DRENPA-3360 file (N, C-alpha, C; in nm, 2 decimals, always signed):
BEGIN
1 = MMAPHIDP = +1.81/+0.55/+0.29/+1.69/+0.49/+0.24/+1.58/+0.50/+0.35 ~ +1.46/+0.49/+0.31/+1.35/+0.49/+0.40/+1.33/+0.36/+0.47 ~ +1.30/+0.36/+0.60/+1.27/+0.23/+0.66/+1.14/+0.18/+0.61 ~ +1.13/+0.05/+0.59/+1.01/-0.01/+0.54/+0.89/+0.02/+0.63 ~ +0.78/+0.07/+0.57/+0.66/+0.10/+0.65/+0.58/-0.03/+0.66 ~ +0.57/-0.08/+0.78/+0.49/-0.20/+0.80/+0.38/-0.17/+0.90 ~ +0.26/-0.20/+0.86/+0.14/-0.17/+0.95/+0.16/-0.25/+1.07 ~ +0.16/-0.19/+1.19/+0.19/-0.26/+1.32/+0.07/-0.36/+1.35;
9 = VALQLGPL = -0.04/-0.35/+1.28/-0.15/-0.44/+1.30/-0.14/-0.55/+1.19 ~ -0.11/-0.67/+1.23/-0.09/-0.78/+1.13/-0.23/-0.83/+1.08 ~ -0.33/-0.83/+1.17/-0.46/-0.88/+1.13/-0.57/-0.81/+1.21 ~ -0.67/-0.77/+1.14/-0.78/-0.70/+1.20/-0.91/-0.79/+1.19 ~ -0.96/-0.83/+1.30/-1.08/-0.91/+1.30/-1.19/-0.84/+1.37 ~ -1.26/-0.75/+1.30/-1.36/-0.67/+1.36/-1.29/-0.58/+1.46 ~ -1.34/-0.58/+1.59/-1.27/-0.49/+1.69/-1.14/-0.54/+1.74 ~ -1.11/-0.67/+1.70/-0.99/-0.73/+1.75/-0.87/-0.71/+1.66;
17 = AIHWYGLM = -0.77/-0.64/+1.71/-0.65/-0.61/+1.63/-0.53/-0.70/+1.68 ~ -0.47/-0.78/+1.59/-0.36/-0.86/+1.63/-0.23/-0.79/+1.58 ~ -0.15/-0.75/+1.67/-0.03/-0.67/+1.64/+0.09/-0.76/+1.61 ~ +0.17/-0.71/+1.52/+0.30/-0.78/+1.49/+0.38/-0.79/+1.61 ~ +0.38/-0.69/+1.70/+0.47/-0.69/+1.82/+0.43/-0.81/+1.91 ~ +0.30/-0.83/+1.92/+0.25/-0.94/+2.00/+0.28/-1.07/+1.93 ~ +0.27/-1.08/+1.80/+0.31/-1.20/+1.73/+0.45/-1.24/+1.74 ~ +0.54/-1.14/+1.75/+0.68/-1.17/+1.77/+0.71/-1.24/+1.90;
25 = YVFGFSAV = +0.63/-1.20/+2.00/+0.64/-1.27/+2.13/+0.59/-1.41/+2.12 ~ +0.48/-1.43/+2.05/+0.43/-1.57/+2.03/+0.53/-1.65/+1.96 ~ +0.59/-1.60/+1.85/+0.69/-1.68/+1.77/+0.81/-1.71/+1.86 ~ +0.86/-1.61/+1.93/+0.97/-1.63/+2.02/+0.95/-1.73/+2.13 ~ +0.84/-1.72/+2.20/+0.81/-1.82/+2.30/+0.79/-1.96/+2.24 ~ +0.73/-1.97/+2.12/+0.71/-2.10/+2.06/+0.84/-2.17/+2.03 ~ +0.94/-2.09/+1.97/+1.07/-2.14/+1.93/+1.14/-2.19/+2.06 ~ +1.14/-2.11/+2.16/+1.21/-2.14/+2.29/+1.14/-2.27/+2.35;
33 = WLLVRKQL = +1.01/-2.28/+2.35/+0.94/-2.40/+2.40/+0.99/-2.53/+2.33 ~ +1.00/-2.52/+2.20/+1.04/-2.64/+2.12/+1.19/-2.68/+2.14 ~ +1.27/-2.57/+2.14/+1.42/-2.60/+2.15/+1.46/-2.64/+2.29 ~ +1.39/-2.59/+2.39/+1.43/-2.64/+2.53/+1.38/-2.79/+2.54 ~ +1.27/-2.82/+2.49/+1.22/-2.96/+2.50/+1.32/-3.05/+2.42 ~ +1.37/-3.01/+2.31/+1.46/-3.09/+2.23/+1.59/-3.11/+2.32 ~ +1.64/-3.01/+2.39/+1.76/-3.03/+2.47/+1.73/-3.12/+2.59 ~ +1.61/-3.11/+2.65/+1.58/-3.20/+2.76/+1.57/-3.35/+2.71;
41 = RECGAWEV = +1.53/-3.37/+2.59/+1.53/-3.51/+2.53/+1.67/-3.55/+2.51 ~ +1.76/-3.46/+2.46/+1.90/-3.50/+2.43/+1.97/-3.54/+2.56 ~ +1.94/-3.48/+2.67/+2.02/-3.51/+2.79/+1.95/-3.61/+2.88 ~ +1.83/-3.66/+2.83/+1.76/-3.77/+2.90/+1.68/-3.72/+3.02 ~ +1.66/-3.59/+3.03/+1.58/-3.54/+3.14/+1.43/-3.54/+3.11 ~ +1.39/-3.54/+2.98/+1.25/-3.53/+2.95/+1.17/-3.65/+3.00 ~ +1.06/-3.63/+3.07/+0.98/-3.73/+3.12/+1.05/-3.81/+3.24 ~ +1.17/-3.77/+3.28/+1.24/-3.83/+3.39/+1.24/-3.73/+3.51;
49 = SVKPEAYE = +1.32/-3.63/+3.50/+1.32/-3.52/+3.60/+1.23/-3.41/+3.56 ~ +1.19/-3.40/+3.44/+1.11/-3.29/+3.39/+0.99/-3.36/+3.32 ~ +0.87/-3.36/+3.39/+0.75/-3.42/+3.34/+0.68/-3.32/+3.24 ~ +0.62/-3.37/+3.13/+0.56/-3.28/+3.04/+0.46/-3.18/+3.10 ~ +0.37/-3.23/+3.19/+0.28/-3.14/+3.25/+0.34/-3.03/+3.34 ~ +0.45/-3.07/+3.40/+0.52/-2.97/+3.49/+0.59/-2.87/+3.40 ~ +0.64/-2.92/+3.28/+0.71/-2.83/+3.19/+0.61/-2.72/+3.14 ~ +0.49/-2.76/+3.11/+0.39/-2.67/+3.06/+0.36/-2.56/+3.16;
57 = GLFTALIL = +0.35/-2.60/+3.29/+0.33/-2.51/+3.40/+0.44/-2.41/+3.41 ~ +0.57/-2.47/+3.40/+0.69/-2.39/+3.42/+0.69/-2.28/+3.31 ~ +0.66/-2.32/+3.19/+0.66/-2.23/+3.07/+0.56/-2.12/+3.09 ~ +0.45/-2.15/+3.14/+0.35/-2.04/+3.17/+0.40/-1.94/+3.27 ~ +0.47/-2.00/+3.38/+0.52/-1.91/+3.48/+0.63/-1.82/+3.42 ~ +0.71/-1.88/+3.33/+0.82/-1.80/+3.27/+0.77/-1.69/+3.18 ~ +0.66/-1.72/+3.11/+0.61/-1.62/+3.02/+0.55/-1.50/+3.10 ~ +0.48/-1.53/+3.21/+0.43/-1.43/+3.30/+0.55/-1.35/+3.36;
65 = GVVLGGRL = +0.66/-1.42/+3.39/+0.78/-1.35/+3.45/+0.84/-1.25/+3.35 ~ +0.85/-1.30/+3.22/+0.90/-1.21/+3.11/+0.82/-1.08/+3.10 ~ +0.69/-1.10/+3.08/+0.60/-0.99/+3.05/+0.59/-0.89/+3.17 ~ +0.57/-0.95/+3.29/+0.56/-0.86/+3.41/+0.69/-0.80/+3.44 ~ +0.80/-0.88/+3.44/+0.93/-0.82/+3.47/+0.98/-0.72/+3.37 ~ +0.96/-0.75/+3.24/+1.00/-0.66/+3.14/+0.92/-0.53/+3.14 ~ +0.79/-0.54/+3.16/+0.71/-0.42/+3.17/+0.74/-0.33/+3.29 ~ +0.74/-0.39/+3.41/+0.77/-0.32/+3.53/+0.90/-0.25/+3.53;
73 = AYVLFYNF = +1.00/-0.32/+3.48/+1.14/-0.26/+3.47/+1.14/-0.14/+3.38 ~ +1.07/-0.15/+3.27/+1.06/-0.04/+3.18/+0.99/+0.08/+3.24 ~ +0.88/+0.05/+3.31/+0.81/+0.16/+3.38/+0.90/+0.23/+3.49 ~ +0.97/+0.15/+3.57/+1.06/+0.20/+3.68/+1.18/+0.27/+3.63 ~ +1.25/+0.21/+3.53/+1.38/+0.26/+3.49/+1.38/+0.36/+3.37 ~ +1.28/+0.35/+3.29/+1.28/+0.42/+3.16/+1.18/+0.53/+3.15 ~ +1.06/+0.52/+3.22/+0.96/+0.61/+3.19/+0.86/+0.63/+3.32 ~ +0.92/+0.63/+3.43/+0.84/+0.63/+3.56/+0.75/+0.75/+3.57;
81 = DYYISHPI = +0.80/+0.87/+3.53/+0.72/+0.99/+3.55/+0.59/+0.98/+3.46 ~ +0.61/+0.93/+3.34/+0.49/+0.92/+3.25/+0.39/+0.82/+3.31 ~ +0.43/+0.70/+3.34/+0.34/+0.60/+3.38/+0.28/+0.62/+3.52 ~ +0.34/+0.70/+3.60/+0.28/+0.73/+3.73/+0.16/+0.82/+3.71 ~ +0.16/+0.90/+3.60/+0.05/+0.99/+3.57/-0.05/+0.92/+3.48 ~ -0.01/+0.81/+3.41/-0.10/+0.73/+3.32/-0.09/+0.59/+3.36 ~ -0.13/+0.55/+3.48/-0.11/+0.41/+3.52/-0.18/+0.31/+3.44 ~ -0.30/+0.34/+3.38/-0.37/+0.24/+3.30/-0.29/+0.20/+3.18;
89 = EILYIWQG = -0.20/+0.28/+3.13/-0.12/+0.25/+3.01/-0.01/+0.16/+3.04 ~ +0.02/+0.13/+3.17/+0.11/+0.02/+3.20/+0.07/-0.11/+3.14 ~ -0.06/-0.13/+3.12/-0.11/-0.25/+3.06/-0.10/-0.26/+2.91 ~ -0.07/-0.15/+2.84/-0.07/-0.14/+2.70/+0.06/-0.19/+2.64 ~ +0.09/-0.32/+2.67/+0.22/-0.37/+2.62/+0.23/-0.38/+2.47 ~ +0.12/-0.38/+2.40/+0.12/-0.39/+2.25/+0.17/-0.27/+2.19 ~ +0.18/-0.16/+2.27/+0.24/-0.03/+2.22/+0.39/-0.03/+2.23 ~ +0.45/-0.14/+2.28/+0.59/-0.14/+2.31/+0.62/-0.09/+2.45;
97 = GMSFHGGL = +0.75/-0.09/+2.48/+0.79/-0.05/+2.61/+0.82/-0.17/+2.71 ~ +0.92/-0.24/+2.67/+0.96/-0.35/+2.76/+1.11/-0.34/+2.78 ~ +1.15/-0.37/+2.90/+1.30/-0.37/+2.94/+1.35/-0.51/+2.94 ~ +1.45/-0.53/+2.86/+1.51/-0.67/+2.86/+1.56/-0.71/+2.99 ~ +1.62/-0.62/+3.06/+1.68/-0.66/+3.19/+1.58/-0.70/+3.29 ~ +1.46/-0.64/+3.29/+1.35/-0.68/+3.37/+1.29/-0.81/+3.32 ~ +1.29/-0.83/+3.19/+1.24/-0.95/+3.13/+1.34/-1.07/+3.15 ~ +1.46/-1.04/+3.20/+1.55/-1.14/+3.24/+1.53/-1.18/+3.39;
105 = VGPIVAGW = +1.52/-1.08/+3.48/+1.50/-1.11/+3.62/+1.37/-1.17/+3.65 ~ +1.26/-1.13/+3.58/+1.13/-1.18/+3.61/+1.12/-1.33/+3.59 ~ +1.16/-1.39/+3.48/+1.15/-1.53/+3.46/+1.24/-1.61/+3.55 ~ +1.36/-1.55/+3.59/+1.45/-1.62/+3.68/+1.38/-1.64/+3.81 ~ +1.32/-1.54/+3.86/+1.25/-1.54/+3.99/+1.13/-1.64/+3.98 ~ +1.05/-1.63/+3.87/+0.93/-1.71/+3.85/+0.97/-1.86/+3.84 ~ +1.08/-1.88/+3.76/+1.13/-2.02/+3.74/+1.18/-2.08/+3.87 ~ +1.26/-2.00/+3.95/+1.31/-2.06/+4.07/+1.19/-2.10/+4.16;
113 = WYCRKHHM = +1.09/-2.01/+4.17/+0.97/-2.04/+4.26/+0.90/-2.16/+4.21 ~ +0.88/-2.18/+4.08/+0.80/-2.29/+4.03/+0.88/-2.42/+4.04 ~ +1.01/-2.42/+4.01/+1.09/-2.54/+4.02/+1.10/-2.58/+4.17 ~ +1.11/-2.49/+4.26/+1.12/-2.53/+4.40/+0.99/-2.59/+4.44 ~ +0.88/-2.53/+4.40/+0.75/-2.58/+4.44/+0.72/-2.72/+4.38 ~ +0.77/-2.75/+4.26/+0.74/-2.87/+4.19/+0.86/-2.97/+4.18 ~ +0.96/-2.94/+4.26/+1.08/-3.03/+4.27/+1.14/-3.06/+4.14 ~ +1.17/-2.95/+4.06/+1.23/-2.96/+3.93/+1.37/-2.91/+3.93;
121 = PFMLLMDK = +1.46/-2.96/+3.85/+1.61/-2.92/+3.85/+1.62/-2.78/+3.79 ~ +1.62/-2.68/+3.88/+1.62/-2.54/+3.84/+1.74/-2.50/+3.75 ~ +1.86/-2.54/+3.80/+1.98/-2.50/+3.73/+1.99/-2.57/+3.59 ~ +1.96/-2.69/+3.59/+1.96/-2.76/+3.46/+1.86/-2.69/+3.36 ~ +1.75/-2.66/+3.41/+1.65/-2.59/+3.32/+1.70/-2.45/+3.28 ~ +1.76/-2.38/+3.38/+1.81/-2.25/+3.35/+1.91/-2.26/+3.23 ~ +2.00/-2.36/+3.24/+2.10/-2.37/+3.13/+2.03/-2.39/+2.99 ~ +1.93/-2.48/+2.99/+1.86/-2.51/+2.87/+1.78/-2.39/+2.81;
129 = FFVVAPIG = +1.72/-2.31/+2.90/+1.65/-2.20/+2.85/+1.74/-2.09/+2.81 ~ +1.85/-2.07/+2.88/+1.94/-1.96/+2.84/+2.01/-1.99/+2.71 ~ +2.03/-2.11/+2.67/+2.09/-2.15/+2.54/+2.00/-2.09/+2.43 ~ +1.87/-2.10/+2.44/+1.78/-2.06/+2.33/+1.71/-1.92/+2.35 ~ +1.74/-1.86/+2.47/+1.68/-1.73/+2.49/+1.71/-1.63/+2.38 ~ +1.83/-1.63/+2.32/+1.85/-1.53/+2.22/+1.75/-1.54/+2.10 ~ +1.69/-1.65/+2.08/+1.59/-1.66/+1.97/+1.47/-1.57/+2.00 ~ +1.43/-1.57/+2.13/+1.32/-1.48/+2.17/+1.36/-1.34/+2.16;
137 = LAFGRMGN = +1.49/-1.31/+2.19/+1.54/-1.17/+2.18/+1.54/-1.12/+2.03 ~ +1.57/-1.21/+1.94/+1.57/-1.18/+1.80/+1.43/-1.14/+1.75 ~ +1.33/-1.22/+1.79/+1.20/-1.19/+1.75/+1.15/-1.06/+1.82 ~ +1.20/-1.03/+1.94/+1.16/-0.91/+2.01/+1.22/-0.79/+1.93 ~ +1.34/-0.80/+1.89/+1.40/-0.68/+1.82/+1.34/-0.67/+1.68 ~ +1.29/-0.77/+1.62/+1.22/-0.76/+1.50/+1.09/-0.68/+1.52 ~ +1.03/-0.71/+1.64/+0.90/-0.64/+1.67/+0.93/-0.49/+1.69 ~ +1.05/-0.46/+1.75/+1.09/-0.31/+1.76/+1.10/-0.25/+1.63;
145 = FINGELWG = +1.16/-0.32/+1.53/+1.19/-0.27/+1.40/+1.06/-0.25/+1.33 ~ +0.96/-0.34/+1.34/+0.83/-0.33/+1.27/+0.76/-0.21/+1.33 ~ +0.77/-0.19/+1.46/+0.70/-0.08/+1.53/+0.76/+0.05/+1.50 ~ +0.89/+0.05/+1.44/+0.96/+0.17/+1.41/+1.00/+0.24/+1.54 ~ +1.04/+0.17/+1.64/+1.08/+0.22/+1.77/+1.23/+0.18/+1.80 ~ +1.28/+0.25/+1.90/+1.42/+0.22/+1.94/+1.52/+0.23/+1.83 ~ +1.50/+0.33/+1.74/+1.59/+0.35/+1.63/+1.73/+0.40/+1.68 ~ +1.82/+0.41/+1.58/+1.96/+0.44/+1.61/+1.98/+0.59/+1.61;
153 = RVVTNPAD = +2.11/+0.62/+1.63/+2.15/+0.76/+1.63/+2.17/+0.81/+1.48 ~ +2.17/+0.94/+1.47/+2.18/+1.00/+1.33/+2.32/+0.97/+1.28 ~ +2.32/+0.93/+1.15/+2.45/+0.90/+1.08/+2.50/+1.03/+1.02 ~ +2.62/+1.07/+1.06/+2.67/+1.20/+1.02/+2.71/+1.20/+0.87 ~ +2.76/+1.09/+0.83/+2.80/+1.07/+0.69/+2.74/+0.95/+0.63 ~ +2.62/+0.97/+0.57/+2.54/+0.85/+0.52/+2.62/+0.77/+0.42 ~ +2.72/+0.83/+0.35/+2.80/+0.75/+0.25/+2.88/+0.64/+0.32 ~ +2.91/+0.66/+0.45/+2.98/+0.56/+0.52/+2.89/+0.45/+0.58;
161 = VPWAMIFP = +2.76/+0.47/+0.58/+2.67/+0.38/+0.63/+2.55/+0.37/+0.53 ~ +2.57/+0.30/+0.42/+2.47/+0.30/+0.31/+2.34/+0.23/+0.35 ~ +2.34/+0.16/+0.46/+2.22/+0.09/+0.51/+2.14/+0.18/+0.61 ~ +2.19/+0.30/+0.63/+2.12/+0.39/+0.73/+1.98/+0.41/+0.67 ~ +1.88/+0.43/+0.77/+1.74/+0.44/+0.73/+1.68/+0.57/+0.79 ~ +1.58/+0.62/+0.72/+1.50/+0.73/+0.78/+1.37/+0.67/+0.84 ~ +1.36/+0.68/+0.97/+1.24/+0.62/+1.04/+1.13/+0.73/+1.05 ~ +1.01/+0.69/+1.02/+0.89/+0.78/+1.04/+0.89/+0.82/+1.19;
169 = GAGPDPRH = +0.87/+0.95/+1.21/+0.87/+0.99/+1.35/+1.00/+1.03/+1.41 ~ +1.11/+1.00/+1.34/+1.24/+1.02/+1.39/+1.31/+1.14/+1.32 ~ +1.24/+1.22/+1.24/+1.30/+1.33/+1.17/+1.35/+1.28/+1.03 ~ +1.40/+1.38/+0.96/+1.44/+1.35/+0.82/+1.58/+1.29/+0.80 ~ +1.66/+1.28/+0.91/+1.80/+1.23/+0.90/+1.81/+1.08/+0.90 ~ +1.90/+1.03/+0.82/+1.92/+0.88/+0.82/+1.98/+0.84/+0.95 ~ +1.94/+0.72/+1.00/+1.99/+0.67/+1.13/+2.03/+0.53/+1.12 ~ +2.11/+0.49/+1.22/+2.15/+0.35/+1.23/+2.03/+0.26/+1.26;
177 = PSQLYELT = +2.00/+0.15/+1.19/+1.89/+0.06/+1.22/+1.94/-0.03/+1.34 ~ +1.95/+0.04/+1.46/+2.01/-0.03/+1.57/+1.93/-0.15/+1.61 ~ +1.80/-0.15/+1.58/+1.72/-0.27/+1.62/+1.77/-0.40/+1.55 ~ +1.82/-0.38/+1.42/+1.87/-0.49/+1.34/+2.01/-0.53/+1.39 ~ +2.09/-0.43/+1.44/+2.22/-0.46/+1.50/+2.20/-0.55/+1.62 ~ +2.10/-0.52/+1.70/+2.08/-0.59/+1.82/+2.02/-0.73/+1.79 ~ +1.93/-0.73/+1.69/+1.88/-0.86/+1.65/+1.99/-0.96/+1.61 ~ +2.09/-0.90/+1.53/+2.20/-0.98/+1.49/+2.29/-1.03/+1.60;
185 = LEGIVLFL = +2.34/-0.94/+1.68/+2.44/-0.97/+1.78/+2.37/-1.04/+1.91 ~ +2.27/-0.98/+1.96/+2.21/-1.03/+2.08/+2.12/-1.15/+2.05 ~ +2.08/-1.16/+1.93/+1.99/-1.27/+1.89/+2.06/-1.38/+1.82 ~ +2.09/-1.36/+1.69/+2.14/-1.47/+1.60/+2.28/-1.51/+1.65 ~ +2.38/-1.42/+1.66/+2.52/-1.46/+1.69/+2.52/-1.53/+1.83 ~ +2.46/-1.47/+1.93/+2.46/-1.53/+2.06/+2.39/-1.67/+2.06 ~ +2.29/-1.68/+1.99/+2.22/-1.81/+1.98/+2.31/-1.91/+1.92 ~ +2.37/-1.88/+1.81/+2.46/-1.98/+1.74/+2.58/-2.02/+1.83;
193 = LLWFTRKL = +2.63/-1.92/+1.91/+2.74/-1.96/+2.00/+2.69/-2.06/+2.10 ~ +2.58/-2.03/+2.16/+2.53/-2.12/+2.27/+2.48/-2.25/+2.22 ~ +2.41/-2.25/+2.10/+2.35/-2.37/+2.05/+2.45/-2.47/+2.01 ~ +2.56/-2.42/+1.94/+2.66/-2.52/+1.89/+2.76/-2.56/+2.00 ~ +2.75/-2.50/+2.12/+2.84/-2.55/+2.23/+2.76/-2.61/+2.33 ~ +2.63/-2.64/+2.31/+2.54/-2.69/+2.41/+2.58/-2.83/+2.46 ~ +2.65/-2.91/+2.38/+2.68/-3.04/+2.42/+2.82/-3.05/+2.48 ~ +2.89/-2.94/+2.50/+3.02/-2.94/+2.56/+3.01/-2.97/+2.71;
201 = DWPLGMRV = +3.11/-3.03/+2.77/+3.10/-3.07/+2.91/+3.14/-2.95/+3.00 ~ +3.04/-2.86/+3.01/+3.06/-2.74/+3.09/+3.00/-2.76/+3.23 ~ +3.04/-2.69/+3.33/+2.98/-2.70/+3.46/+2.83/-2.65/+3.45 ~ +2.75/-2.71/+3.53/+2.61/-2.67/+3.54/+2.60/-2.52/+3.57 ~ +2.53/-2.45/+3.49/+2.52/-2.31/+3.52/+2.61/-2.22/+3.43 ~ +2.71/-2.28/+3.36/+2.80/-2.21/+3.28/+2.74/-2.14/+3.16 ~ +2.64/-2.21/+3.11/+2.57/-2.15/+2.99/+2.49/-2.02/+3.03 ~ +2.44/-2.02/+3.15/+2.37/-1.90/+3.20/+2.47/-1.79/+3.20;
209 = AVFLVGYA = +2.59/-1.82/+3.26/+2.70/-1.71/+3.27/+2.74/-1.66/+3.13 ~ +2.76/-1.76/+3.04/+2.80/-1.72/+2.90/+2.70/-1.63/+2.84 ~ +2.57/-1.66/+2.86/+2.46/-1.58/+2.80/+2.47/-1.44/+2.86 ~ +2.49/-1.43/+3.00/+2.49/-1.30/+3.06/+2.61/-1.21/+3.01 ~ +2.72/-1.27/+2.99/+2.84/-1.20/+2.94/+2.82/-1.17/+2.80 ~ +2.78/-1.26/+2.72/+2.76/-1.24/+2.57/+2.66/-1.13/+2.54 ~ +2.54/-1.14/+2.61/+2.44/-1.04/+2.59/+2.49/-0.90/+2.63 ~ +2.55/-0.89/+2.75/+2.59/-0.77/+2.80/+2.69/-0.70/+2.71;
217 = LARIFCEN = +2.79/-0.77/+2.66/+2.89/-0.72/+2.56/+2.82/-0.67/+2.43 ~ +2.73/-0.75/+2.38/+2.66/-0.72/+2.26/+2.58/-0.59/+2.28 ~ +2.51/-0.58/+2.39/+2.42/-0.47/+2.42/+2.50/-0.34/+2.44 ~ +2.61/-0.35/+2.52/+2.69/-0.23/+2.54/+2.74/-0.18/+2.41 ~ +2.79/-0.27/+2.32/+2.84/-0.23/+2.19/+2.72/-0.16/+2.11 ~ +2.61/-0.22/+2.10/+2.50/-0.17/+2.02/+2.44/-0.04/+2.08 ~ +2.46/-0.01/+2.21/+2.41/+0.11/+2.27/+2.49/+0.23/+2.21 ~ +2.61/+0.21/+2.15/+2.68/+0.32/+2.09/+2.62/+0.37/+1.96;
225 = FRQPDIQL = +2.53/+0.29/+1.91/+2.46/+0.33/+1.79/+2.31/+0.35/+1.81 ~ +2.26/+0.32/+1.92/+2.12/+0.34/+1.95/+2.09/+0.47/+2.02 ~ +1.98/+0.54/+1.97/+1.94/+0.66/+2.03/+1.88/+0.64/+2.17 ~ +1.93/+0.71/+2.27/+1.87/+0.69/+2.40/+1.72/+0.73/+2.41 ~ +1.65/+0.67/+2.49/+1.51/+0.70/+2.51/+1.50/+0.85/+2.54 ~ +1.41/+0.92/+2.47/+1.40/+1.06/+2.47/+1.37/+1.12/+2.61 ~ +1.30/+1.04/+2.69/+1.26/+1.09/+2.82/+1.38/+1.07/+2.92 ~ +1.48/+1.00/+2.88/+1.60/+0.98/+2.97/+1.72/+1.05/+2.91;
233 = GFLYGDWL = +1.75/+1.04/+2.78/+1.87/+1.09/+2.72/+1.99/+1.02/+2.77 ~ +2.10/+1.09/+2.76/+2.23/+1.03/+2.82/+2.23/+1.05/+2.97 ~ +2.28/+0.95/+3.04/+2.30/+0.97/+3.18/+2.42/+1.05/+3.22 ~ +2.52/+1.04/+3.13/+2.65/+1.11/+3.16/+2.71/+1.15/+3.02 ~ +2.76/+1.27/+3.01/+2.82/+1.31/+2.88/+2.73/+1.29/+2.77 ~ +2.79/+1.25/+2.66/+2.71/+1.21/+2.54/+2.73/+1.07/+2.50 ~ +2.75/+0.98/+2.60/+2.78/+0.84/+2.57/+2.71/+0.74/+2.66 ~ +2.70/+0.77/+2.79/+2.65/+0.67/+2.89/+2.49/+0.67/+2.88;
241 = TMGMVLSS = +2.44/+0.55/+2.86/+2.30/+0.53/+2.86/+2.25/+0.43/+2.97 ~ +2.12/+0.43/+2.99/+2.07/+0.34/+3.09/+2.09/+0.19/+3.05 ~ +2.09/+0.16/+2.92/+2.11/+0.03/+2.87/+2.26/-0.02/+2.91 ~ +2.35/+0.08/+2.90/+2.49/+0.05/+2.93/+2.51/+0.02/+3.08 ~ +2.44/+0.10/+3.16/+2.45/+0.08/+3.31/+2.39/-0.06/+3.35 ~ +2.27/-0.09/+3.30/+2.21/-0.22/+3.34/+2.29/-0.33/+3.28 ~ +2.34/-0.32/+3.16/+2.42/-0.43/+3.10/+2.55/-0.45/+3.17 ~ +2.61/-0.34/+3.22/+2.74/-0.35/+3.29/+2.72/-0.43/+3.42;
249 = AMLFAGLS = +2.61/-0.41/+3.49/+2.58/-0.49/+3.61/+2.56/-0.63/+3.57 ~ +2.50/-0.66/+3.45/+2.48/-0.79/+3.40/+2.61/-0.86/+3.37 ~ +2.70/-0.78/+3.31/+2.83/-0.83/+3.27/+2.91/-0.87/+3.40 ~ +2.90/-0.78/+3.50/+2.97/-0.82/+3.63/+2.92/-0.94/+3.69 ~ +2.78/-0.96/+3.68/+2.72/-1.08/+3.74/+2.77/-1.20/+3.66 ~ +2.77/-1.19/+3.53/+2.81/-1.31/+3.45/+2.96/-1.35/+3.47 ~ +3.05/-1.25/+3.48/+3.19/-1.28/+3.50/+3.21/-1.34/+3.64 ~ +3.13/-1.28/+3.74/+3.14/-1.33/+3.88/+3.10/-1.48/+3.88;
257 = WIAYLLYK = +2.99/-1.51/+3.81/+2.94/-1.64/+3.81/+3.04/-1.74/+3.74 ~ +3.10/-1.70/+3.63/+3.20/-1.78/+3.57/+3.32/-1.81/+3.67 ~ +3.36/-1.70/+3.73/+3.47/-1.72/+3.83/+3.43/-1.82/+3.94 ~ +3.31/-1.80/+3.99/+3.26/-1.89/+4.09/+3.26/-2.04/+4.05 ~ +3.21/-2.06/+3.93/+3.20/-2.20/+3.88/+3.34/-2.26/+3.85 ~ +3.43/-2.18/+3.80/+3.57/-2.23/+3.78/+3.64/-2.26/+3.91 ~ +3.62/-2.17/+4.01/+3.68/-2.20/+4.14/+3.61/-2.32/+4.21 ~ +3.48/-2.33/+4.20/+3.41/-2.45/+4.25/+3.46/-2.58/+4.19;
265 = GK = +3.50/-2.57/+4.06/+3.53/-2.70/+3.99/+3.67/-2.74/+4.02 ~ +3.75/-2.66/+4.09/+3.89/-2.70/+4.11/+3.90/-2.82/+4.21;
% end
């Protein structure tokens, strides 16, 4: 089947074009903002250890961390040669080109700095944000699908994958809609796991570790169906991708953090 053709511009107001990709970020940030505040109310931290005005400032810092970290990591790890020759295009984030792994490190650094400066409970807030971070990821993957980017590998036998799609710009062969695989596993499934276990009596920081492990496993699995970025290709053989390498480091960090928390709790 043909992938649905969706105009990447959601709304044109004279010279101002509002892109679906940008709107997905707005929707994702809005959902995270509301659900983290809900969790802080549930645990009694809202307006006690986390003041509303400080929360607004923290959220602004996190958004900047996501955008700057995600974009810079994409430039460095995925397309450095191109952007070093076209530096102005580093700013064209509406065209796509964000690295999740950079978008993870960026807000952690920004959040740590802001919480330290404003005397806020960093690890408590980390737990709350990582519980709902998959919602933001789901919207991001939907943006990739609308943009018709990050498509999957060619399906050798379309009869075995009836949902395979032909993407404009990806040739005539049907491919795995890997954006939707990632939306489902990294977004919806991981969110449901973390959301419905949010009230369990886990050590502080454990939800961060579960997110790291859960995302890494989901991403490594989905990388088996996703076409590597054309400028990188496979790093080794016909299977190892940059996404697998970065997610493996993330998996190691998550498992190490779980081991540390369990040992600390003895």
